[in-house]
All heavy atoms as TSV, in Angstrom:
chain	resi	resn	atom	element	x	y	z
A	1	MET	N	N	147.505	43.500	34.505
A	1	MET	CA	C	147.640	43.789	33.036
A	1	MET	C	C	148.584	42.750	32.442
A	1	MET	O	O	149.556	42.304	33.094
A	1	MET	CB	C	148.034	45.213	32.913
A	1	MET	CG	C	148.013	45.748	31.513
A	1	MET	SD	S	147.180	47.288	31.589
A	1	MET	CE	C	146.425	47.332	30.152
A	2	ALA	N	N	148.497	42.535	31.229
A	2	ALA	CA	C	149.272	41.546	30.476
A	2	ALA	C	C	150.657	42.194	30.292
A	2	ALA	O	O	150.782	43.404	30.229
A	2	ALA	CB	C	148.646	41.160	29.178
A	3	ASP	N	N	151.733	41.292	30.224
A	3	ASP	CA	C	153.068	41.774	29.988
A	3	ASP	C	C	153.027	42.381	28.467
A	3	ASP	O	O	152.353	42.073	27.674
A	3	ASP	CB	C	153.949	40.627	29.947
A	3	ASP	CG	C	154.088	40.131	31.379
A	3	ASP	OD1	O	153.798	40.851	32.317
A	3	ASP	OD2	O	154.418	38.761	31.460
A	4	LYS	N	N	153.924	43.231	28.425
A	4	LYS	CA	C	154.145	43.930	27.089
A	4	LYS	C	C	154.544	42.987	26.000
A	4	LYS	O	O	155.420	42.184	26.194
A	4	LYS	CB	C	155.217	45.073	27.171
A	4	LYS	CG	C	155.306	45.997	25.997
A	4	LYS	CD	C	156.332	47.132	26.170
A	4	LYS	CE	C	156.228	48.032	24.946
A	4	LYS	NZ	N	157.068	49.216	25.148
A	5	GLY	N	N	153.773	42.893	24.848
A	5	GLY	CA	C	154.066	42.047	23.813
A	5	GLY	C	C	153.200	40.762	23.911
A	5	GLY	O	O	153.346	40.011	23.102
A	6	LYS	N	N	152.501	40.553	24.948
A	6	LYS	CA	C	151.685	39.366	25.062
A	6	LYS	C	C	150.199	39.708	25.052
A	6	LYS	O	O	149.760	40.822	25.516
A	6	LYS	CB	C	151.881	38.688	26.375
A	6	LYS	CG	C	153.264	37.988	26.519
A	6	LYS	CD	C	153.292	37.134	27.801
A	6	LYS	CE	C	154.671	36.413	27.682
A	6	LYS	NZ	N	154.797	35.613	28.920
A	7	MET	N	N	149.418	38.835	24.368
A	7	MET	CA	C	147.910	39.057	24.266
A	7	MET	C	C	147.220	38.590	25.499
A	7	MET	O	O	147.751	37.514	26.026
A	7	MET	CB	C	147.426	38.353	22.901
A	7	MET	CG	C	147.483	39.007	21.692
A	7	MET	SD	S	146.459	38.273	20.579
A	7	MET	CE	C	147.691	37.853	19.220
A	8	PRO	N	N	146.137	39.137	25.764
A	8	PRO	CA	C	145.371	38.587	26.869
A	8	PRO	C	C	144.801	37.283	26.448
A	8	PRO	O	O	144.561	36.980	25.228
A	8	PRO	CB	C	144.146	39.541	27.056
A	8	PRO	CG	C	144.651	40.800	26.257
A	8	PRO	CD	C	145.705	40.496	25.347
A	9	PRO	N	N	144.651	36.347	27.514
A	9	PRO	CA	C	144.218	34.869	27.132
A	9	PRO	C	C	142.947	34.934	26.241
A	9	PRO	O	O	142.695	34.088	25.420
A	9	PRO	CB	C	144.151	34.267	28.348
A	9	PRO	CG	C	144.558	35.211	29.470
A	9	PRO	CD	C	144.907	36.458	28.846
A	10	GLU	N	N	141.976	35.745	26.682
A	10	GLU	CA	C	140.692	35.762	25.970
A	10	GLU	C	C	140.906	36.225	24.527
A	10	GLU	O	O	140.157	35.479	23.678
A	10	GLU	CB	C	139.776	36.831	26.648
A	10	GLU	CG	C	139.435	36.631	28.144
A	10	GLU	CD	C	140.548	37.244	29.055
A	10	GLU	OE1	O	141.222	38.117	28.618
A	10	GLU	OE2	O	140.578	36.834	30.185
A	11	LEU	N	N	141.602	37.227	24.300
A	11	LEU	CA	C	141.863	37.621	22.835
A	11	LEU	C	C	142.656	36.499	22.032
A	11	LEU	O	O	142.394	36.194	20.967
A	11	LEU	CB	C	142.629	38.954	22.821
A	11	LEU	CG	C	142.811	39.623	21.469
A	11	LEU	CD1	C	141.452	39.895	20.958
A	11	LEU	CD2	C	143.593	40.913	21.622
A	12	LEU	N	N	143.517	35.867	22.697
A	12	LEU	CA	C	144.384	34.771	22.026
A	12	LEU	C	C	143.511	33.643	21.738
A	12	LEU	O	O	143.477	33.095	20.643
A	12	LEU	CB	C	145.449	34.277	23.018
A	12	LEU	CG	C	146.473	33.349	22.460
A	12	LEU	CD1	C	147.223	33.901	21.289
A	12	LEU	CD2	C	147.449	32.836	23.570
A	13	ALA	N	N	142.604	33.199	22.613
A	13	ALA	CA	C	141.606	32.229	22.331
A	13	ALA	C	C	140.668	32.553	21.183
A	13	ALA	O	O	140.342	31.655	20.424
A	13	ALA	CB	C	140.729	31.876	23.642
A	14	HIS	N	N	140.268	33.810	21.121
A	14	HIS	CA	C	139.398	34.255	20.110
A	14	HIS	C	C	140.047	34.091	18.687
A	14	HIS	O	O	139.533	33.553	17.766
A	14	HIS	CB	C	139.101	35.665	20.265
A	14	HIS	CG	C	138.382	36.394	19.058
A	14	HIS	ND1	N	137.070	36.186	18.624
A	14	HIS	CD2	C	138.915	37.211	18.175
A	14	HIS	CE1	C	136.817	36.848	17.564
A	14	HIS	NE2	N	137.931	37.464	17.258
A	15	PHE	N	N	141.323	34.498	18.613
A	15	PHE	CA	C	142.014	34.434	17.437
A	15	PHE	C	C	142.321	32.930	16.892
A	15	PHE	O	O	142.327	32.513	15.856
A	15	PHE	CB	C	143.274	35.280	17.417
A	15	PHE	CG	C	143.102	36.666	17.171
A	15	PHE	CD1	C	143.449	37.559	18.181
A	15	PHE	CD2	C	142.430	37.186	16.041
A	15	PHE	CE1	C	143.064	38.960	18.152
A	15	PHE	CE2	C	142.269	38.635	15.934
A	15	PHE	CZ	C	142.613	39.446	16.848
A	16	LYS	N	N	142.615	32.109	17.995
A	16	LYS	CA	C	142.769	30.647	17.739
A	16	LYS	C	C	141.601	30.129	17.165
A	16	LYS	O	O	141.587	29.326	16.221
A	16	LYS	CB	C	143.177	29.916	19.002
A	16	LYS	CG	C	144.751	30.129	19.320
A	16	LYS	CD	C	145.090	29.425	20.509
A	16	LYS	CE	C	146.561	29.525	20.885
A	16	LYS	NZ	N	146.934	28.744	22.121
A	17	LYS	N	N	140.459	30.302	17.733
A	17	LYS	CA	C	139.169	29.916	17.341
A	17	LYS	C	C	138.938	30.489	15.809
A	17	LYS	O	O	138.459	29.562	15.000
A	17	LYS	CB	C	138.099	30.323	18.229
A	17	LYS	CG	C	136.726	29.680	17.999
A	17	LYS	CD	C	135.728	30.168	18.997
A	17	LYS	CE	C	134.323	29.463	18.829
A	17	LYS	NZ	N	133.377	29.748	19.817
A	18	LYS	N	N	139.230	31.622	15.651
A	18	LYS	CA	C	138.988	32.149	14.253
A	18	LYS	C	C	139.794	31.371	13.209
A	18	LYS	O	O	139.321	31.118	12.242
A	18	LYS	CB	C	139.150	33.569	14.385
A	18	LYS	CG	C	138.787	34.394	13.120
A	18	LYS	CD	C	139.065	35.917	13.365
A	18	LYS	CE	C	138.588	36.619	12.173
A	18	LYS	NZ	N	138.762	38.130	12.287
A	19	GLN	N	N	141.020	31.246	13.588
A	19	GLN	CA	C	141.975	30.491	12.649
A	19	GLN	C	C	141.488	29.033	12.422
A	19	GLN	O	O	141.666	28.576	11.246
A	19	GLN	CB	C	143.414	30.495	13.253
A	19	GLN	CG	C	144.462	29.908	12.322
A	19	GLN	CD	C	144.631	30.731	11.049
A	19	GLN	OE1	O	144.423	31.991	11.081
A	19	GLN	NE2	N	144.972	30.070	9.978
A	20	GLU	N	N	141.062	28.361	13.452
A	20	GLU	CA	C	140.484	27.055	13.164
A	20	GLU	C	C	139.341	27.101	12.201
A	20	GLU	O	O	139.228	26.139	11.426
A	20	GLU	CB	C	140.031	26.407	14.519
A	20	GLU	CG	C	141.208	26.082	15.477
A	20	GLU	CD	C	140.710	25.681	16.865
A	20	GLU	OE1	O	139.512	25.632	17.123
A	20	GLU	OE2	O	141.719	25.400	17.791
A	21	GLY	N	N	138.398	27.994	12.328
A	21	GLY	CA	C	137.403	28.144	11.463
A	21	GLY	C	C	137.882	28.386	10.010
A	21	GLY	O	O	137.353	27.785	9.093
A	22	LYS	N	N	138.772	29.159	9.765
A	22	LYS	CA	C	139.394	29.288	8.475
A	22	LYS	C	C	139.991	28.099	7.888
A	22	LYS	O	O	139.748	27.763	6.797
A	22	LYS	CB	C	140.460	30.399	8.452
A	22	LYS	CG	C	139.952	31.795	8.678
A	22	LYS	CD	C	141.146	32.816	8.591
A	22	LYS	CE	C	140.510	34.228	8.744
A	22	LYS	NZ	N	141.714	35.177	8.754
A	23	GLU	N	N	140.665	27.221	8.767
A	23	GLU	CA	C	141.209	26.045	8.227
A	23	GLU	C	C	140.193	25.068	7.887
A	23	GLU	O	O	140.416	24.265	6.928
A	23	GLU	CB	C	142.186	25.391	9.333
A	23	GLU	CG	C	143.424	26.265	9.538
A	23	GLU	CD	C	144.386	25.831	10.839
A	23	GLU	OE1	O	143.919	24.947	11.439
A	23	GLU	OE2	O	145.334	26.417	10.922
A	24	ALA	N	N	139.104	25.035	8.703
A	24	ALA	CA	C	137.965	24.105	8.277
A	24	ALA	C	C	137.364	24.451	7.108
A	24	ALA	O	O	136.768	23.639	6.385
A	24	ALA	CB	C	136.999	24.099	9.351
A	25	ASP	N	N	137.218	25.758	6.729
A	25	ASP	CA	C	136.655	26.259	5.528
A	25	ASP	C	C	137.543	26.023	4.298
A	25	ASP	O	O	137.000	26.180	3.166
A	25	ASP	CB	C	136.424	27.774	5.592
A	25	ASP	CG	C	135.181	28.048	6.594
A	25	ASP	OD1	O	134.496	27.032	6.948
A	25	ASP	OD2	O	135.121	29.122	6.956
A	26	ASN	N	N	138.731	25.674	4.363
A	26	ASN	CA	C	139.622	25.419	3.272
A	26	ASN	C	C	139.219	24.190	2.465
A	26	ASN	O	O	139.490	23.127	2.931
A	26	ASN	CB	C	141.105	25.367	3.671
A	26	ASN	CG	C	141.684	26.611	4.166
A	26	ASN	OD1	O	141.160	27.624	3.937
A	26	ASN	ND2	N	142.737	26.504	4.836
A	27	ALA	N	N	138.520	24.474	1.367
A	27	ALA	CA	C	138.026	23.213	0.561
A	27	ALA	C	C	138.892	23.371	-0.745
A	27	ALA	O	O	139.545	24.275	-1.096
A	27	ALA	CB	C	136.582	23.434	0.285
A	28	SER	N	N	138.762	22.194	-1.440
A	28	SER	CA	C	139.489	22.141	-2.829
A	28	SER	C	C	138.775	23.288	-3.655
A	28	SER	O	O	137.640	23.644	-3.594
A	28	SER	CB	C	139.274	20.826	-3.335
A	28	SER	OG	O	137.951	20.668	-3.814
A	29	PRO	N	N	139.608	23.881	-4.579
A	29	PRO	CA	C	139.103	24.789	-5.549
A	29	PRO	C	C	137.795	24.378	-6.308
A	29	PRO	O	O	136.934	25.106	-6.636
A	29	PRO	CB	C	140.142	25.057	-6.614
A	29	PRO	CG	C	141.445	24.588	-5.854
A	29	PRO	CD	C	140.918	23.523	-4.909
A	30	GLU	N	N	137.757	23.090	-6.763
A	30	GLU	CA	C	136.554	22.536	-7.323
A	30	GLU	C	C	135.338	22.620	-6.539
A	30	GLU	O	O	134.283	23.040	-7.045
A	30	GLU	CB	C	136.830	21.096	-7.814
A	30	GLU	CG	C	137.903	20.916	-8.814
A	30	GLU	CD	C	139.338	20.760	-8.165
A	30	GLU	OE1	O	139.379	20.437	-7.013
A	30	GLU	OE2	O	140.182	20.984	-8.938
A	31	GLU	N	N	135.536	22.395	-5.284
A	31	GLU	CA	C	134.354	22.397	-4.353
A	31	GLU	C	C	133.898	23.938	-4.117
A	31	GLU	O	O	132.808	24.184	-4.013
A	31	GLU	CB	C	134.654	21.765	-2.919
A	31	GLU	CG	C	134.754	20.316	-2.996
A	31	GLU	CD	C	135.352	19.690	-1.744
A	31	GLU	OE1	O	135.628	20.499	-0.837
A	31	GLU	OE2	O	135.381	18.522	-1.607
A	32	LYS	N	N	134.854	24.745	-4.089
A	32	LYS	CA	C	134.493	26.233	-4.021
A	32	LYS	C	C	133.815	26.775	-5.239
A	32	LYS	O	O	132.772	27.426	-5.210
A	32	LYS	CB	C	135.813	27.042	-3.723
A	32	LYS	CG	C	136.233	27.006	-2.370
A	32	LYS	CD	C	137.409	27.999	-2.220
A	32	LYS	CE	C	137.935	27.952	-0.691
A	32	LYS	NZ	N	139.047	28.924	-0.597
A	33	LYS	N	N	134.205	26.276	-6.278
A	33	LYS	CA	C	133.629	26.765	-7.694
A	33	LYS	C	C	132.133	26.274	-7.725
A	33	LYS	O	O	131.279	26.960	-8.062
A	33	LYS	CB	C	134.370	26.065	-8.919
A	33	LYS	CG	C	135.383	26.942	-9.424
A	33	LYS	CD	C	135.982	26.408	-10.734
A	33	LYS	CE	C	136.992	27.306	-11.349
A	33	LYS	NZ	N	137.429	26.910	-12.666
A	34	GLU	N	N	131.894	24.945	-7.379
A	34	GLU	CA	C	130.470	24.383	-7.261
A	34	GLU	C	C	129.692	25.164	-6.288
A	34	GLU	O	O	128.570	25.408	-6.674
A	34	GLU	CB	C	130.635	22.899	-6.912
A	34	GLU	CG	C	131.233	21.985	-7.975
A	34	GLU	CD	C	131.414	20.636	-7.709
A	34	GLU	OE1	O	130.796	20.240	-6.544
A	34	GLU	OE2	O	132.075	19.909	-8.388
A	35	GLY	N	N	130.174	25.357	-5.215
A	35	GLY	CA	C	129.458	26.211	-4.236
A	35	GLY	C	C	129.154	27.568	-4.731
A	35	GLY	O	O	128.074	28.083	-4.497
A	36	ASP	N	N	130.205	28.194	-5.324
A	36	ASP	CA	C	129.893	29.589	-5.947
A	36	ASP	C	C	128.907	29.585	-7.024
A	36	ASP	O	O	127.951	30.348	-7.043
A	36	ASP	CB	C	131.294	30.167	-6.497
A	36	ASP	CG	C	132.240	30.577	-5.357
A	36	ASP	OD1	O	131.760	30.664	-4.181
A	36	ASP	OD2	O	133.386	30.833	-5.576
A	37	LYS	N	N	128.942	28.478	-7.877
A	37	LYS	CA	C	127.975	28.388	-8.949
A	37	LYS	C	C	126.528	28.154	-8.396
A	37	LYS	O	O	125.593	28.863	-8.879
A	37	LYS	CB	C	128.322	27.334	-9.713
A	37	LYS	CG	C	129.420	27.602	-10.842
A	37	LYS	CD	C	129.709	26.220	-11.630
A	37	LYS	CE	C	130.782	26.518	-12.678
A	37	LYS	NZ	N	131.067	25.409	-13.434
A	38	LYS	N	N	126.430	27.462	-7.399
A	38	LYS	CA	C	125.232	27.184	-6.775
A	38	LYS	C	C	124.656	28.284	-6.041
A	38	LYS	O	O	123.375	28.708	-6.310
A	38	LYS	CB	C	125.250	26.093	-5.622
A	38	LYS	CG	C	123.927	25.654	-5.053
A	38	LYS	CD	C	124.208	24.466	-4.049
A	38	LYS	CE	C	122.840	24.058	-3.398
A	38	LYS	NZ	N	123.069	23.097	-2.435
A	39	ARG	N	N	125.470	29.076	-5.319
A	39	ARG	CA	C	124.956	30.417	-4.763
A	39	ARG	C	C	124.636	31.411	-5.753
A	39	ARG	O	O	123.604	32.049	-5.660
A	39	ARG	CB	C	126.094	30.937	-3.825
A	39	ARG	CG	C	126.077	30.295	-2.519
A	39	ARG	CD	C	127.035	30.962	-1.613
A	39	ARG	NE	N	128.204	30.153	-1.773
A	39	ARG	CZ	C	129.386	30.597	-1.517
A	39	ARG	NH1	N	129.674	31.886	-1.103
A	39	ARG	NH2	N	130.467	29.954	-1.635
A	40	ARG	N	N	125.386	31.543	-6.881
A	40	ARG	CA	C	124.894	32.497	-7.907
A	40	ARG	C	C	123.692	32.021	-8.558
A	40	ARG	O	O	122.892	32.960	-8.829
A	40	ARG	CB	C	126.146	32.476	-9.019
A	40	ARG	CG	C	127.341	33.483	-8.605
A	40	ARG	CD	C	128.222	33.652	-9.824
A	40	ARG	NE	N	129.450	33.897	-9.533
A	40	ARG	CZ	C	130.511	33.181	-9.520
A	40	ARG	NH1	N	130.545	31.928	-10.049
A	40	ARG	NH2	N	131.738	33.573	-9.015
A	41	LYS	N	N	123.528	30.820	-8.808
A	41	LYS	CA	C	122.239	30.357	-9.462
A	41	LYS	C	C	121.090	30.650	-8.561
A	41	LYS	O	O	120.110	31.080	-8.997
A	41	LYS	CB	C	122.447	28.850	-9.676
A	41	LYS	CG	C	121.387	28.387	-10.641
A	41	LYS	CD	C	121.586	26.823	-10.957
A	41	LYS	CE	C	120.748	26.308	-12.052
A	41	LYS	NZ	N	120.973	24.865	-12.518
A	42	GLU	N	N	121.128	30.347	-7.154
A	42	GLU	CA	C	120.098	30.762	-6.313
A	42	GLU	C	C	119.920	32.233	-6.327
A	42	GLU	O	O	118.699	32.651	-6.263
A	42	GLU	CB	C	120.445	30.256	-4.821
A	42	GLU	CG	C	120.403	28.750	-4.784
A	42	GLU	CD	C	121.021	28.275	-3.490
A	42	GLU	OE1	O	121.395	29.008	-2.547
A	42	GLU	OE2	O	121.010	27.022	-3.242
A	43	ALA	N	N	120.884	33.008	-6.335
A	43	ALA	CA	C	120.809	34.424	-6.293
A	43	ALA	C	C	120.144	35.030	-7.538
A	43	ALA	O	O	119.198	35.848	-7.457
A	43	ALA	CB	C	122.106	35.092	-6.151
A	44	VAL	N	N	120.416	34.421	-8.675
A	44	VAL	CA	C	119.812	34.829	-9.889
A	44	VAL	C	C	118.247	34.409	-9.964
A	44	VAL	O	O	117.423	35.218	-10.316
A	44	VAL	CB	C	120.528	34.185	-11.164
A	44	VAL	CG1	C	119.683	34.328	-12.483
A	44	VAL	CG2	C	121.881	34.812	-11.393
A	45	ASN	N	N	117.994	33.210	-9.531
A	45	ASN	CA	C	116.657	32.777	-9.317
A	45	ASN	C	C	115.855	33.755	-8.463
A	45	ASN	O	O	114.702	34.152	-8.753
A	45	ASN	CB	C	116.410	31.347	-8.877
A	45	ASN	CG	C	116.847	30.428	-9.985
A	45	ASN	OD1	O	116.900	30.680	-11.151
A	45	ASN	ND2	N	117.253	29.260	-9.538
A	46	LYS	N	N	116.368	34.136	-7.288
A	46	LYS	CA	C	115.645	34.945	-6.450
A	46	LYS	C	C	115.504	36.366	-6.987
A	46	LYS	O	O	114.373	36.930	-6.856
A	46	LYS	CB	C	116.525	35.045	-5.079
A	46	LYS	CG	C	115.896	35.832	-3.976
A	46	LYS	CD	C	116.764	35.737	-2.758
A	46	LYS	CE	C	116.288	36.464	-1.535
A	46	LYS	NZ	N	117.210	36.483	-0.406
A	47	ALA	N	N	116.489	36.857	-7.729
A	47	ALA	CA	C	116.374	38.198	-8.245
A	47	ALA	C	C	115.275	38.088	-9.351
A	47	ALA	O	O	114.507	39.050	-9.597
A	47	ALA	CB	C	117.726	38.675	-8.871
A	48	ARG	N	N	115.213	37.061	-10.217
A	48	ARG	CA	C	114.345	36.919	-11.273
A	48	ARG	C	C	112.906	36.936	-10.656
A	48	ARG	O	O	112.067	37.648	-11.302
A	48	ARG	CB	C	114.621	35.720	-12.084
A	48	ARG	CG	C	113.602	35.552	-13.231
A	48	ARG	CD	C	113.888	34.299	-14.013
A	48	ARG	NE	N	115.225	34.510	-14.601
A	48	ARG	CZ	C	116.205	33.500	-14.797
A	48	ARG	NH1	N	115.915	32.354	-14.077
A	48	ARG	NH2	N	117.312	33.699	-15.261
A	49	ILE	N	N	112.604	36.194	-9.662
A	49	ILE	CA	C	111.365	36.149	-9.094
A	49	ILE	C	C	110.864	37.392	-8.396
A	49	ILE	O	O	109.820	37.948	-8.657
A	49	ILE	CB	C	111.277	34.980	-7.909
A	49	ILE	CG1	C	111.421	33.671	-8.478
A	49	ILE	CG2	C	110.113	35.148	-7.090
A	49	ILE	CD1	C	111.698	32.566	-7.570
A	50	ARG	N	N	111.909	38.098	-7.822
A	50	ARG	CA	C	111.542	39.438	-7.338
A	50	ARG	C	C	111.256	40.462	-8.312
A	50	ARG	O	O	110.267	41.268	-8.277
A	50	ARG	CB	C	112.710	39.918	-6.511
A	50	ARG	CG	C	112.424	41.274	-5.695
A	50	ARG	CD	C	113.652	41.749	-5.028
A	50	ARG	NE	N	114.008	40.792	-3.893
A	50	ARG	CZ	C	115.178	40.528	-3.383
A	50	ARG	NH1	N	116.144	41.226	-3.808
A	50	ARG	NH2	N	115.338	39.686	-2.379
A	51	MET	N	N	111.918	40.412	-9.498
A	51	MET	CA	C	111.760	41.351	-10.585
A	51	MET	C	C	110.427	41.063	-11.321
A	51	MET	O	O	109.711	41.991	-11.591
A	51	MET	CB	C	112.944	41.271	-11.660
A	51	MET	CG	C	112.957	42.345	-12.548
A	51	MET	SD	S	114.483	42.435	-13.469
A	51	MET	CE	C	114.255	41.179	-14.634
A	52	GLU	N	N	110.141	39.810	-11.385
A	52	GLU	CA	C	108.869	39.416	-12.043
A	52	GLU	C	C	107.579	39.903	-11.243
A	52	GLU	O	O	106.700	40.400	-11.753
A	52	GLU	CB	C	108.726	37.837	-12.342
A	52	GLU	CG	C	109.547	37.446	-13.448
A	52	GLU	CD	C	109.679	35.954	-13.564
A	52	GLU	OE1	O	109.146	35.212	-12.717
A	52	GLU	OE2	O	110.269	35.524	-14.579
A	53	SER	N	N	107.742	39.760	-9.943
A	53	SER	CA	C	106.679	40.181	-9.097
A	53	SER	C	C	106.632	41.641	-9.047
A	53	SER	O	O	105.383	42.251	-9.017
A	53	SER	CB	C	106.835	39.515	-7.655
A	53	SER	OG	O	107.842	40.119	-7.138
A	54	LYS	N	N	107.612	42.321	-9.096
A	54	LYS	CA	C	107.642	43.769	-9.139
A	54	LYS	C	C	107.071	44.319	-10.453
A	54	LYS	O	O	106.228	45.194	-10.355
A	54	LYS	CB	C	109.037	44.337	-9.062
A	54	LYS	CG	C	109.280	45.680	-8.712
A	54	LYS	CD	C	110.678	46.106	-8.509
A	54	LYS	CE	C	110.898	47.410	-8.000
A	54	LYS	NZ	N	112.436	47.688	-7.799
A	55	ASN	N	N	107.314	43.649	-11.580
A	55	ASN	CA	C	106.772	44.038	-12.915
A	55	ASN	C	C	105.313	43.719	-12.764
A	55	ASN	O	O	104.597	44.538	-13.371
A	55	ASN	CB	C	107.516	43.325	-13.996
A	55	ASN	CG	C	108.864	43.888	-14.233
A	55	ASN	OD1	O	109.247	44.898	-13.805
A	55	ASN	ND2	N	109.663	43.097	-14.942
A	56	LYS	N	N	104.909	42.621	-12.295
A	56	LYS	CA	C	103.381	42.295	-12.184
A	56	LYS	C	C	102.780	43.419	-11.436
A	56	LYS	O	O	101.647	43.698	-11.861
A	56	LYS	CB	C	103.315	40.952	-11.686
A	56	LYS	CG	C	101.805	40.504	-11.600
A	56	LYS	CD	C	101.788	39.015	-11.116
A	56	LYS	CE	C	100.242	38.599	-11.188
A	56	LYS	NZ	N	99.977	37.367	-10.497
A	57	ARG	N	N	103.327	43.771	-10.267
A	57	ARG	CA	C	102.649	44.743	-9.456
A	57	ARG	C	C	102.619	46.077	-10.249
A	57	ARG	O	O	101.439	46.771	-10.149
A	57	ARG	CB	C	103.386	45.046	-8.169
A	57	ARG	CG	C	102.980	44.038	-7.097
A	57	ARG	CD	C	103.677	44.386	-5.732
A	57	ARG	NE	N	104.796	43.414	-5.541
A	57	ARG	CZ	C	105.956	43.869	-5.183
A	57	ARG	NH1	N	106.360	45.086	-5.006
A	57	ARG	NH2	N	106.946	42.990	-5.071
A	58	ARG	N	N	103.522	46.400	-10.878
A	58	ARG	CA	C	103.377	47.745	-11.739
A	58	ARG	C	C	102.290	47.625	-12.790
A	58	ARG	O	O	101.588	48.601	-12.963
A	58	ARG	CB	C	104.754	47.982	-12.402
A	58	ARG	CG	C	105.762	48.495	-11.434
A	58	ARG	CD	C	107.065	48.850	-12.160
A	58	ARG	NE	N	108.079	49.298	-11.156
A	58	ARG	CZ	C	109.416	49.408	-11.612
A	58	ARG	NH1	N	109.831	49.081	-12.791
A	58	ARG	NH2	N	110.249	49.832	-10.682
A	59	ALA	N	N	102.217	46.519	-13.384
A	59	ALA	CA	C	101.187	46.301	-14.457
A	59	ALA	C	C	99.837	46.410	-13.779
A	59	ALA	O	O	98.982	47.076	-14.414
A	59	ALA	CB	C	101.384	44.891	-15.139
A	60	ASP	N	N	99.621	45.753	-12.643
A	60	ASP	CA	C	98.451	45.755	-11.953
A	60	ASP	C	C	98.004	47.288	-11.653
A	60	ASP	O	O	96.887	47.747	-11.825
A	60	ASP	CB	C	98.265	44.929	-10.817
A	60	ASP	CG	C	98.433	43.446	-11.132
A	60	ASP	OD1	O	98.218	43.135	-12.268
A	60	ASP	OD2	O	98.775	42.648	-10.179
A	61	ASP	N	N	99.046	48.021	-11.086
A	61	ASP	CA	C	98.726	49.335	-10.742
A	61	ASP	C	C	98.430	50.227	-11.985
A	61	ASP	O	O	97.523	51.103	-11.856
A	61	ASP	CB	C	100.133	49.976	-10.067
A	61	ASP	CG	C	100.347	49.435	-8.651
A	61	ASP	OD1	O	99.365	48.814	-8.146
A	61	ASP	OD2	O	101.455	49.508	-8.226
A	62	LYS	N	N	99.068	50.033	-13.079
A	62	LYS	CA	C	98.649	50.760	-14.231
A	62	LYS	C	C	97.268	50.522	-14.756
A	62	LYS	O	O	96.671	51.426	-15.182
A	62	LYS	CB	C	99.699	50.476	-15.410
A	62	LYS	CG	C	101.030	51.094	-15.220
A	62	LYS	CD	C	102.021	50.757	-16.369
A	62	LYS	CE	C	103.393	51.363	-16.183
A	62	LYS	NZ	N	104.286	50.936	-17.284
A	63	GLN	N	N	96.971	49.139	-14.622
A	63	GLN	CA	C	95.599	48.936	-15.006
A	63	GLN	C	C	94.485	49.600	-13.965
A	63	GLN	O	O	93.538	49.946	-14.529
A	63	GLN	CB	C	95.375	47.397	-14.992
A	63	GLN	CG	C	96.029	46.669	-16.233
A	63	GLN	CD	C	95.844	45.166	-15.980
A	63	GLN	OE1	O	95.312	44.678	-15.014
A	63	GLN	NE2	N	96.262	44.425	-17.123
A	64	LYS	N	N	94.898	49.565	-12.824
A	64	LYS	CA	C	93.948	50.271	-11.839
A	64	LYS	C	C	93.787	51.689	-12.061
A	64	LYS	O	O	92.766	52.192	-12.118
A	64	LYS	CB	C	94.327	50.146	-10.421
A	64	LYS	CG	C	94.216	48.552	-9.879
A	64	LYS	CD	C	94.796	48.380	-8.513
A	64	LYS	CE	C	94.509	46.994	-8.099
A	64	LYS	NZ	N	95.075	46.799	-6.675
A	65	GLU	N	N	94.953	52.348	-12.347
A	65	GLU	CA	C	94.979	53.783	-12.742
A	65	GLU	C	C	94.155	54.082	-14.016
A	65	GLU	O	O	93.480	55.086	-14.094
A	65	GLU	CB	C	96.411	54.242	-12.845
A	65	GLU	CG	C	97.037	54.449	-11.582
A	65	GLU	CD	C	98.606	54.840	-11.689
A	65	GLU	OE1	O	98.833	55.408	-12.819
A	65	GLU	OE2	O	99.314	54.726	-10.715
A	66	ALA	N	N	94.424	53.234	-15.013
A	66	ALA	CA	C	93.690	53.437	-16.274
A	66	ALA	C	C	92.087	53.282	-16.010
A	66	ALA	O	O	91.332	53.942	-16.599
A	66	ALA	CB	C	94.092	52.288	-17.239
A	67	GLY	N	N	91.740	52.311	-15.036
A	67	GLY	CA	C	90.353	52.190	-14.900
A	67	GLY	C	C	89.694	53.363	-13.961
A	67	GLY	O	O	88.627	53.778	-14.391
A	68	LYS	N	N	90.546	53.957	-13.245
A	68	LYS	CA	C	90.146	55.196	-12.539
A	68	LYS	C	C	89.987	56.332	-13.381
A	68	LYS	O	O	89.013	57.151	-13.373
A	68	LYS	CB	C	91.228	55.575	-11.387
A	68	LYS	CG	C	91.182	54.606	-10.278
A	68	LYS	CD	C	92.177	55.075	-9.221
A	68	LYS	CE	C	92.260	54.021	-7.953
A	68	LYS	NZ	N	93.245	54.479	-7.112
A	69	GLU	N	N	90.918	56.428	-14.410
A	69	GLU	CA	C	90.874	57.537	-15.335
A	69	GLU	C	C	89.585	57.300	-16.324
A	69	GLU	O	O	88.967	58.393	-16.610
A	69	GLU	CB	C	92.213	57.666	-16.181
A	69	GLU	CG	C	93.244	58.135	-15.275
A	69	GLU	CD	C	94.612	58.120	-16.083
A	69	GLU	OE1	O	94.630	57.845	-17.307
A	69	GLU	OE2	O	95.583	58.347	-15.547
A	70	GLY	N	N	89.395	56.223	-16.589
A	70	GLY	CA	C	88.297	55.976	-17.506
A	70	GLY	C	C	86.843	56.179	-16.843
A	70	GLY	O	O	86.011	56.677	-17.477
A	71	SER	N	N	86.880	55.973	-15.642
A	71	SER	CA	C	85.562	56.190	-14.855
A	71	SER	C	C	85.425	57.716	-14.646
A	71	SER	O	O	84.311	58.290	-14.549
A	71	SER	CB	C	85.588	55.340	-13.577
A	71	SER	OG	O	86.514	55.856	-12.763
A	72	LYS	N	N	86.481	58.474	-14.486
A	72	LYS	CA	C	86.424	59.923	-14.343
A	72	LYS	C	C	85.884	60.581	-15.640
A	72	LYS	O	O	85.181	61.574	-15.582
A	72	LYS	CB	C	87.787	60.501	-14.097
A	72	LYS	CG	C	88.157	60.202	-12.640
A	72	LYS	CD	C	89.462	60.909	-12.387
A	72	LYS	CE	C	89.878	60.429	-10.902
A	72	LYS	NZ	N	91.321	61.061	-10.596
A	73	GLU	N	N	86.347	60.004	-16.847
A	73	GLU	CA	C	85.905	60.604	-18.063
A	73	GLU	C	C	84.399	60.391	-18.398
A	73	GLU	O	O	83.837	61.154	-19.008
A	73	GLU	CB	C	86.713	60.019	-19.182
A	73	GLU	CG	C	88.176	60.350	-19.154
A	73	GLU	CD	C	89.015	59.733	-20.256
A	73	GLU	OE1	O	88.443	58.974	-21.101
A	73	GLU	OE2	O	90.244	59.914	-20.270
A	74	SER	N	N	83.823	59.347	-17.848
A	74	SER	CA	C	82.501	58.988	-18.116
A	74	SER	C	C	81.485	59.991	-17.526
A	74	SER	O	O	81.624	60.755	-16.637
A	74	SER	CB	C	81.994	57.625	-17.629
A	74	SER	OG	O	82.932	56.806	-18.168
């Protein structure tokens, strides 16, 4: 067992690796802003496409239901 107050080597290696990853991710604020804007733009486009397809499906379903009701009345 490890001495009191010392981390096991596996855990220490894990945290060192994690810290290195954070240091590599440190970009200038301008680069972060550009990346954030790009991600937001992509998310908005994806949401818009999803919403449009959902609305189209609803419209198609309403037309099919209207067609069914019309045939029942005849």
